[in-house]
ZAMARDREN-195823 format. One record per residue: residue in three letters; x, y, z of N, C-alpha, C in turn. Coordinates in pm, 1 decimal, decimal comma. Layout:
N
+-----+----------+----------+----------+----------+----------+----------+----------+----------+----------+
:  aa :       nu :       nv :       nw :      cau :      cav :      caw :       cu :       cv :       cw :
+-----+----------+----------+----------+----------+----------+----------+----------+----------+----------+
: ALA :        X :        Y :        Z :        X :        Y :        Z :        X :        Y :        Z :
...
+-----+----------+----------+----------+----------+----------+----------+----------+----------+----------+
//
This chain:
46
+-----+----------+----------+----------+----------+----------+----------+----------+----------+----------+
:  aa :       nu :       nv :       nw :      cau :      cav :      caw :       cu :       cv :       cw :
+-----+----------+----------+----------+----------+----------+----------+----------+----------+----------+
: MET :  -2401,3 :   -856,1 :   2291,2 :  -2446,6 :   -815,8 :   2158,9 :  -2370,7 :   -691,1 :   2111,9 :
: THR :  -2364,3 :   -591,8 :   2196,6 :  -2296,7 :   -467,8 :   2159,9 :  -2147,8 :   -492,2 :   2138,4 :
: SER :  -2089,0 :   -574,6 :   2222,3 :  -1947,1 :   -606,4 :   2209,1 :  -1918,9 :   -675,6 :   2075,8 :
: THR :  -2007,5 :   -764,3 :   2035,8 :  -1990,9 :   -835,2 :   1909,1 :  -1999,7 :   -737,9 :   1791,7 :
: LEU :  -2093,0 :   -644,4 :   1798,6 :  -2107,7 :   -546,0 :   1690,8 :  -1985,3 :   -455,1 :   1683,0 :
: GLN :  -1933,2 :   -414,9 :   1797,9 :  -1815,0 :   -328,9 :   1799,1 :  -1694,5 :   -401,6 :   1742,1 :
: THR :  -1679,0 :   -529,7 :   1778,2 :  -1567,8 :   -608,6 :   1727,4 :  -1580,8 :   -628,9 :   1577,6 :
: GLY :  -1699,9 :   -661,1 :   1531,1 :  -1722,9 :   -679,6 :   1387,7 :  -1697,0 :   -552,1 :   1309,1 :
: PHE :  -1742,5 :   -440,8 :   1362,3 :  -1719,7 :   -312,7 :   1295,3 :  -1570,9 :   -280,9 :   1289,5 :
: SER :  -1499,2 :   -306,1 :   1398,9 :  -1355,0 :   -280,4 :   1402,0 :  -1281,7 :   -366,0 :   1299,1 :
: ILE :  -1320,2 :   -491,3 :   1289,4 :  -1257,7 :   -580,8 :   1191,8 :  -1287,0 :   -534,4 :   1050,1 :
: ALA :  -1409,0 :   -491,7 :   1023,7 :  -1446,0 :   -444,1 :    889,9 :  -1365,9 :   -319,1 :    852,8 :
: VAL :  -1351,1 :   -227,3 :    944,8 :  -1274,9 :   -104,3 :    918,7 :  -1127,8 :   -138,0 :    894,4 :
: ALA :  -1072,5 :   -226,8 :    975,6 :   -932,5 :   -265,1 :    959,0 :   -909,9 :   -332,8 :    824,2 :
: ALA :  -1000,6 :   -421,0 :    784,0 :   -987,6 :   -488,1 :    654,6 :   -995,0 :   -387,5 :    540,6 :
: TYR :  -1087,6 :   -293,6 :    548,7 :  -1101,1 :   -190,9 :    445,8 :   -973,0 :   -108,2 :    433,1 :
: LEU :   -918,8 :    -67,2 :    545,9 :   -797,4 :     14,2 :    543,4 :   -678,1 :    -65,0 :    490,6 :
: LEU :   -667,5 :   -192,4 :    526,7 :   -557,1 :   -274,8 :    476,9 :   -565,2 :   -293,3 :    326,3 :
: ILE :   -684,3 :   -311,6 :    274,1 :   -701,1 :   -326,3 :    129,1 :   -659,9 :   -197,9 :     58,2 :
: ARG :   -702,9 :    -85,2 :    109,9 :   -663,9 :     43,3 :     49,6 :   -513,3 :     64,8 :     59,1 :
: MET :   -453,6 :     29,8 :    173,0 :   -310,4 :     48,0 :    192,0 :   -231,5 :    -41,9 :     96,9 :
: GLU :   -280,6 :   -162,6 :     73,5 :   -211,7 :   -254,9 :    -16,3 :   -203,4 :   -196,1 :   -157,2 :
: LYS :   -311,6 :   -135,6 :   -203,2 :   -310,3 :    -73,0 :   -335,9 :   -207,7 :     40,0 :   -340,2 :
: ARG :   -205,7 :    120,9 :   -237,2 :   -110,1 :    232,1 :   -232,6 :     33,7 :    181,6 :   -227,5 :
: LEU :     57,6 :     73,6 :   -153,6 :    192,6 :     18,0 :   -145,0 :    237,4 :    -36,9 :   -280,1 :
: ASP :    145,7 :    -98,6 :   -354,2 :    179,3 :   -146,6 :   -488,2 :    216,5 :    -29,9 :   -579,2 :
: GLU :    139,4 :     78,6 :   -571,9 :    169,4 :    197,2 :   -651,5 :    303,7 :    258,0 :   -611,1 :
: LEU :    332,1 :    258,9 :   -482,7 :    459,3 :    311,6 :   -433,5 :    576,0 :    227,4 :   -483,3 :
: ALA :    561,0 :     95,3 :   -482,6 :    667,0 :      7,0 :   -531,9 :    694,0 :     32,4 :   -679,5 :
: ILE :    589,7 :     52,6 :   -758,6 :    606,6 :     82,1 :   -901,2 :    679,1 :    215,3 :   -918,8 :
: ALA :    641,6 :    315,2 :   -840,2 :    705,8 :    446,3 :   -849,4 :    853,3 :    438,7 :   -811,2 :
: ILE :    885,6 :    361,7 :   -708,6 :   1025,4 :    347,0 :   -667,3 :   1105,6 :    276,9 :   -775,7 :
: ASN :   1048,6 :    174,1 :   -837,8 :   1118,2 :    104,9 :   -946,8 :   1142,2 :    199,0 :  -1064,6 :
: ASN :   1042,3 :    281,5 :  -1096,8 :   1059,3 :    378,0 :  -1205,9 :   1167,0 :    480,2 :  -1171,8 :
: LEU :   1169,6 :    524,4 :  -1047,7 :   1271,1 :    619,9 :  -1004,6 :   1409,9 :    557,4 :  -1013,2 :
: GLU :   1420,2 :    433,1 :   -970,5 :   1549,0 :    362,9 :   -976,1 :   1598,5 :    353,4 :  -1120,7 :
: LYS :   1509,3 :    320,2 :  -1212,5 :   1547,7 :    311,6 :  -1354,2 :   1589,8 :    447,8 :  -1407,4 :
: GLY :   1517,9 :    552,5 :  -1369,3 :   1550,7 :    687,0 :  -1413,9 :   1686,5 :    732,7 :  -1363,1 :
: VAL :   1714,3 :    706,7 :  -1236,5 :   1842,5 :    745,8 :  -1178,3 :   1955,3 :    668,0 :  -1244,1 :
: ALA :   1934,9 :    537,8 :  -1265,4 :   2038,3 :    455,9 :  -1328,9 :   2063,3 :    504,2 :  -1471,0 :
: LYS :   1958,4 :    540,4 :  -1541,0 :   1974,9 :    589,3 :  -1677,9 :   2048,5 :    723,7 :  -1678,1 :
: TYR :   2014,1 :    809,8 :  -1583,4 :   2077,3 :    941,5 :  -1575,1 :   2225,8 :    930,0 :  -1547,9 :
: PHE :   2262,8 :    838,4 :  -1460,1 :   2403,0 :    823,1 :  -1424,4 :   2472,6 :    718,4 :  -1510,2 :
: GLY :   2401,3 :    656,4 :  -1604,4 :   2460,6 :    564,0 :  -1698,8 :   2505,9 :    433,7 :  -1637,2 :
: GLU :   2435,4 :    386,1 :  -1536,1 :   2475,7 :    262,6 :  -1470,1 :   2412,0 :    138,2 :  -1530,9 :
: MET :   2323,3 :    154,1 :  -1625,5 :   2257,9 :     37,0 :  -1682,7 :   2326,5 :     -6,0 :  -1808,1 :
+-----+----------+----------+----------+----------+----------+----------+----------+----------+----------+
//
């Protein structure tokens, strides 16, 4: 019983952290794309 609860809790925590990380990774990808556009515009490569 205790082992099952510990495993379930671990899975719940891991899922929560992965969902939060996915949002942050999406935001990071958008920021990198914006930076790439800014650098290209600054150096006139577009």
